[in-house]
GUZA-735413 format. One record per residue (C-alpha): x, y, z. Coordinates in steps of 0.25 Angstrom, whole numbers, plus 5000, padded with zeros to 4 digits. Layout:
BEGIN
XYZ
...
# end
This chain:
BEGIN
496155764840
496455704826
496155564824
496655484812
496455344807
497755264804
497955144797
498855024800
499154934788
499454794792
499754704780
500154554781
500054444771
498554444769
497954564775
498054714775
497554764788
497154914792
496954954807
496255094807
496355164821
496555304826
497955334831
499355344827
499855314813
500155174809
500555094797
500954944795
501554924781
500554834773
501754794764
502554734776
501954594775
502054494786
503554524788
503554664793
502554764799
502754914801
501954994810
502355134811
501555174823
500755084832
499255114829
498455164841
496955144843
496255234853
495255164862
493855194856
494355214842
493855134830
494855034824
494754964811
495554844805
495454834790
496154794779
496254704766
496354554767
497054494755
496354384748
494954424752
494654334763
493254334769
493854384782
495054424791
495054414806
495354524816
496054494829
496354604839
497154584852
497254694863
497354724877
495854694880
495354664866
495354534858
494654514844
494854374839
494754334825
493654434821
493254404807
493254524797
492654514784
493454544771
492754624760
492854584746
493954684743
494854624755
494554724765
494154704779
493854794791
493654784806
493254894815
493354904830
492455014835
492655114845
491855054856
492654924855
494054994854
493655084866
493754954874
495154924870
496154934881
497455014877
498554934872
499154854860
498154784851
498454684840
497554664828
497754544818
496954534805
496954384801
496854354786
496354204783
497154204770
496754124757
496054004764
495154104771
495254024784
495554094797
496654004802
496954064816
495554084823
494854084836
494553944840
493853974853
493754094861
495054164861
495854044856
496454044842
497053934834
497653904820
497453764814
498553674820
498953774830
498753794845
497553874850
497954004857
497054074867
497254224864
496454264877
497654224885
498554314877
498854464878
498554544865
500054534859
500154384862
498754354857
499054424844
500354354843
499654214845
498654254834
499854294825
500554164828
499354084824
499154154811
500654134808
500453984810
500753894799
499353844800
498753974797
498854044783
498154174789
498854304789
498654424798
498954574800
499354614814
499054754819
499454814832
498854934838
498755004851
497455054859
497555174868
496655254876
496255384867
496855514871
496955654866
498155744867
497955894867
499155984864
499356114872
498256224869
498856364864
498256484871
498056614864
# end
């Protein structure tokens, strides 16, 4: 079985993100901006494969923040340092992805913009808030609704943060064999 790495480009306003996984080919146009996103094929992660979210953060902030929402997995506001050249990298290992339940997942890379302040953040447990906004408990929401609530907070007039949204699927690994020719 031939495994290949694919790259999902996701560029929005302040951040260019890359999602490296094993699976089908995928491309999100980095020139699309916030108005339009193109995904040719939905990226697929086989449970137990390593996953990397990496990219370039414009303006060289100290950090970006990774959020992941899935069927049985939540990563809330994980701080990832940005290198002097603007690159960042976050790896989720095989042992961790082995525990992912099959289904659709959403990853958000939050960029704090020029003030360097994370406007949308976790204020307590699983509750997020934006200054002047209403707190939202993400634990009470399914993955798509939790991602939407985060995006709504990031789009608030009280936040100058930008973000990149990446969607991917997790499936149980499998191998398909073609027919075997006999001589």
